[in-house]
C-alpha positions as CSV (number, residue, x, y, z in Angstrom):
1,M,95.3,90.6,116.3
2,L,92.0,88.9,117.0
3,S,91.6,88.0,113.3
4,Y,94.8,85.9,113.3
5,P,95.0,82.7,115.3
6,R,98.0,82.5,117.6
7,K,99.2,79.4,115.8
8,D,99.6,81.4,112.6
9,V,101.6,84.2,114.2
10,S,105.2,83.7,115.2
11,R,107.2,85.7,117.7
12,D,109.2,87.5,115.0
13,D,106.0,88.7,113.3
14,L,105.0,90.4,116.6
15,V,108.5,91.9,116.9
16,D,108.3,93.2,113.3
17,A,104.9,94.7,113.9
18,L,106.1,96.4,117.1
19,V,109.3,97.8,115.5
20,L,107.3,99.2,112.5
21,A,104.7,100.8,114.8
22,V,107.3,102.5,116.9
23,S,109.3,103.6,113.8
24,A,106.2,105.1,112.2
25,A,105.2,106.9,115.4
26,A,108.8,108.3,116.0
27,G,109.2,109.3,112.3
28,K,105.8,110.9,111.9
29,G,106.1,113.6,109.3
30,R,109.8,113.0,108.8
31,L,109.9,109.9,106.6
32,V,110.7,109.9,102.9
33,P,109.8,107.1,100.5
34,V,112.1,105.5,97.9
35,P,110.9,105.6,95.2
36,D,109.0,108.8,95.5
37,P,106.1,108.5,94.9
38,P,105.7,104.8,95.9
39,V,104.9,102.4,93.1
40,P,101.8,100.3,93.4
41,D,102.2,96.5,93.4
42,D,99.9,94.1,91.4
43,C,97.2,94.6,94.1
44,G,97.4,98.4,94.0
45,L,99.2,98.6,97.4
46,P,102.0,101.3,97.5
47,M,105.5,99.7,97.7
48,A,108.4,101.8,99.0
49,I,111.3,101.8,101.5
50,W,110.9,104.6,104.0
51,Y,113.8,106.4,105.8
52,G,114.1,109.4,108.0
53,K,115.1,112.8,106.7
């Protein structure tokens, strides 16, 4: 958070980050990606939608 100036972060960005963090913690070990395995984007980052088993 320290690397992003407050003027560049909107309230919905903070809510999105919080929801993702809580979802990841709650679903630890029980999430499945679609597609499986995730497909890398142009930068090599894995892209997928994750849902609970």
